[in-house]
C-alpha positions in Angstrom: 116.3 128.2 82.9 117.6 129.5 86.2 121.2 129.9 85.2 120.4 131.7 82.0 119.7 134.8 84.2 123.5 135.2 84.5 124.4 133.9 81.1 126.0 130.8 82.5 127.6 128.3 80.1 126.8 124.7 81.0 129.4 122.0 80.2 128.4 118.4 80.6 130.9 115.7 81.6 130.7 112.8 79.1 131.1 110.2 81.8 131.2 110.2 85.7 134.9 109.3 85.6 137.2 111.8 87.4 139.1 112.8 84.3 135.9 113.4 82.4 134.5 115.6 85.2 137.8 117.5 85.5 137.8 118.3 81.8 134.7 120.4 82.2 135.1 121.4 85.9 138.7 122.4 86.2 138.0 126.0 85.2 134.4 126.1 86.3 132.9 128.6 88.8 130.4 126.0 90.0 129.8 122.3 89.9 126.4 120.6 89.7 126.7 116.9 90.6 124.4 113.9 91.1 126.1 110.6 91.9 129.6 111.1 90.7 132.4 111.0 93.4 134.0 114.4 93.9 137.3 113.6 95.6 139.8 115.7 97.4 142.2 115.3 94.5 139.6 116.6 92.1 138.7 119.5 94.4 142.3 120.5 94.6 142.4 121.1 90.9 139.1 123.1 90.7 140.8 126.4 91.6 137.9 128.6 90.4 135.0 126.7 91.9 132.9 128.5 94.5 130.1 126.0 95.0 129.4 122.3 94.6 125.6 121.9 94.3 124.4 118.4 94.8 121.3 117.2 93.0 120.0 115.4 96.0 119.5 115.1 99.8 122.8 113.5 100.8 126.3 114.7 100.1 128.3 111.6 100.9 129.7 111.5 97.4 131.5 114.9 98.0 134.7 115.2 100.1 133.3 117.8 102.4 136.5 118.5 104.4 138.4 119.0 101.2 135.7 121.4 99.8 135.6 123.3 103.1 139.4 123.6 103.2 139.3 124.9 99.6 136.7 127.5 100.5 134.0 125.9 98.4 130.5 125.9 99.7 128.6 122.6 99.3 124.8 122.6 99.1 122.0 120.0 98.9 118.3 119.9 98.2 116.8 118.4 101.3 113.1 119.0 100.6 112.4 118.0 97.0 111.2 114.4 97.2 109.7 113.9 100.6 106.3 112.8 99.2 107.9 110.4 96.7 110.3 108.6 99.1 107.7 108.4 101.9 105.2 107.0 99.4 107.8 104.5 98.1 108.7 103.3 101.7 105.0 102.8 102.5 104.5 101.0 99.2 107.3 98.7 100.1 105.8 98.0 103.5 102.4 97.2 101.9 103.9 95.1 99.2 105.9 93.0 101.7 102.9 92.7 104.1 100.5 91.6 101.4 103.2 89.6 99.5 102.1 91.3 96.3 105.2 90.7 94.2 105.4 87.0 95.2 101.6 86.5 94.6 101.9 88.2 91.2 104.8 86.0 90.2 102.8 82.9 91.3 99.8 83.9 89.2 101.9 84.6 86.1 103.5 81.2 86.5 100.1 79.6 86.4 99.5 79.1 90.1 96.1 80.6 91.2 96.5 79.3 94.8 96.0 81.2 98.0 97.9 78.6 100.1 101.1 79.5 98.2 101.2 82.9 99.8 100.0 82.2 103.4 100.4 83.4 106.1 99.5 87.1 105.7 98.9 89.1 108.8 96.7 92.2 109.5 98.4 95.5 109.3 96.4 97.2 112.0 98.2 97.0 115.3 101.6 96.2 113.7 104.6 98.3 114.7 106.5 100.3 112.1 110.0 101.4 113.3 111.6 104.4 111.6 115.3 104.8 111.7 115.9 108.5 111.4 113.1 111.1 111.9 113.7 113.9 109.5 111.4 115.3 106.8 110.7 112.0 105.0 109.9 109.8 108.0 107.9 112.6 109.6 105.7 112.5 106.5 105.7 108.6 106.4 104.5 108.4 110.0 100.9 109.7 109.4 100.6 107.7 106.2 101.5 104.6 108.2 99.1 105.5 111.0 96.3 105.7 108.5 96.7 102.0 108.0 96.6 101.3 111.7 100.3 101.1 112.4 101.8 102.0 115.7 104.8 104.1 114.8 108.1 104.3 116.7 111.3 106.0 115.7 115.0 106.2 116.6 116.8 109.4 116.0 119.2 110.8 118.7 119.5 114.1 116.9 115.8 115.0 116.9 114.2 116.9 119.8 111.6 115.1 121.9 108.9 117.7 121.2 109.0 116.8 117.5 108.2 113.2 118.3 105.4 114.3 120.6 103.9 116.6 118.0 104.0 113.8 115.5 102.4 111.3 117.9 105.4 109.0 117.4 107.2 107.2 120.3 110.9 107.9 120.6 112.9 104.7 121.3 116.5 103.7 121.3 117.9 101.5 118.6 117.9 98.3 120.5 114.2 98.7 121.4 113.3 99.6 117.8 114.9 96.4 116.6 113.0 94.3 119.2 109.5 95.7 118.9 109.2 96.5 115.2 107.3 94.4 112.7 108.6 96.6 109.9 111.7 98.7 110.0 112.1 101.6 107.4 115.5 103.2 107.2 115.6 107.0 106.6 119.0 108.1 108.1 121.9 109.7 106.3 125.1 107.7 105.5 127.6 108.6 108.3 130.4 106.8 109.9 128.1 105.6 112.7 125.3 104.5 110.3 127.5 102.6 107.8 126.6 98.9 108.3 124.2 99.9 111.1 122.1 96.9 110.0 124.6 94.1 110.5 124.6 90.6 111.8 124.0 91.7 115.3 121.1 93.9 114.4 119.4 91.2 112.4 119.7 88.8 115.4 117.8 91.3 117.5 114.9 91.6 115.0 111.7 89.6 115.1 111.9 86.6 112.8 108.6 87.8 111.3 109.9 91.3 110.7 110.7 93.0 107.4 113.4 95.6 106.5 112.9 98.5 104.1 115.7 100.8 102.9 115.1 103.9 100.8 118.0 105.9 102.3 121.6 104.8 101.5 122.7 101.3 100.5 125.8 101.0 102.8 123.6 101.4 105.9 122.8 97.7 105.4 125.4 95.0 105.4 124.3 93.2 102.3 126.1 89.9 103.1 124.8 89.9 106.6 121.2 90.5 105.4 121.5 87.5 103.0 122.7 85.3 105.8 120.0 86.5 108.1 117.3 85.7 105.5 118.8 82.3 105.0 118.8 81.7 108.8 115.2 82.9 109.1 116.1 85.8 111.4 113.8 88.1 109.5 111.0 87.5 107.0 112.1 89.7 104.1 113.3 93.0 102.8 112.6 95.7 100.3 115.5 97.9 99.1 115.6 100.8 96.7 119.3 101.4 97.4 122.3 99.0 97.4 125.9 99.2 98.5 126.8 98.6 94.9 124.6 100.0 92.2 123.7 98.2 90.0 123.9 95.2 92.3 125.8 92.8 90.1 126.4 89.5 91.8 124.5 90.5 95.0 123.4 87.6 97.2 120.0 89.3 97.5 119.2 88.8 93.8 116.6 86.2 92.9 114.9 85.9 96.3 111.2 85.6 96.5 111.1 87.5 99.8 113.3 90.4 98.6 111.9 93.3 96.6 114.5 95.4 94.7 113.9 98.7 92.8 116.6 100.6 91.0 117.1 103.7 93.2 113.8 105.3 92.0 112.1 106.3 95.3 113.1 109.9 94.8 111.6 110.1 91.4 108.5 111.7 89.9 108.4 114.0 87.0 107.5 116.8 89.4 110.2 116.0 91.9 112.9 116.0 89.2 111.9 119.5 88.0 111.9 120.7 91.6 115.3 119.2 92.2 117.0 120.6 89.2 115.5 124.1 89.8 116.5 124.2 93.5 120.0 123.0 92.8 120.5 125.6 90.1 119.1 128.3 92.4 121.8 127.5 94.9 124.4 128.1 92.2 122.8 131.3 91.1 122.7 132.6 94.7 126.4 132.0 95.4 127.6 133.3 92.0 125.6 136.5 92.6 126.9 137.1 96.1 123.9 135.8 98.0 123.6 133.1 100.6 122.4 129.6 99.5 119.3 128.1 101.2 120.9 124.8 102.2 124.7 125.0 102.8 126.2 121.8 104.3 129.4 123.7 105.3 128.1 127.2 106.3 131.5 128.0 107.9 132.8 128.6 104.4 130.2 131.4 104.0 131.0 132.8 107.4 134.7 132.9 106.6 134.0 134.6 103.3 131.9 137.3 105.0 134.5 137.9 107.7 137.3 138.0 105.2 
């Protein structure tokens, strides 16, 4: 075990409730966290903490300004599940295109009838739009191209030469909405991406298009998506993440043209071991006076060095 090298004592919170987390974290030197919310109020009480290491790619569940103000470095693991998530996104695209879950349900219900699942269109020549073009979509692009997709992507933060090297056309968001037959979301949850896919975005999509989300649930306005599906503004959706998890009472439940999986796109036995190891290595680095590999707020480290 990584942290056994420094004789670290691990204390597990009994629940993700703030009071349960604080019972084990209030005197801790480091915090390892998955989905639990780490608020400014909690951070203010963690007076010994030097690092919050996130088991995952995003850190939207950690109050980053509060951690920075408290001199706590926050880290993430951005490179542990790029195979798994890109595979899951493409699996969603294929399942939607070939209507596999719907056809499977029909057969299990006693209907061995091809007319029940028509129309199905050829993949080759279809356009896959990627929202975000970081590690995961850069790996998804060649996988999609192998099926004959033309791949376009929207990411204002990625240099043009990266698109060129990948053979992917860079487009603006409006163009991506209008040309894509499938849209796969791979952006982080930021103020500008929350509800990025809203009623206006759905109106701009092709009525034959499908939406895939393996990124963050709140990027998609769930109620607006349900209304767009009802109105025939798009053909279907596949979501691994939801604004509320589990999605109790969601208007997307029970729809034949919506595929839902329980936030599993990151998972394989191998990726889980890699995640746990890399997150623990960040803690080990900070507690032994070394720089972590993936700090989200590196200014904390710069301040510590200058101080």
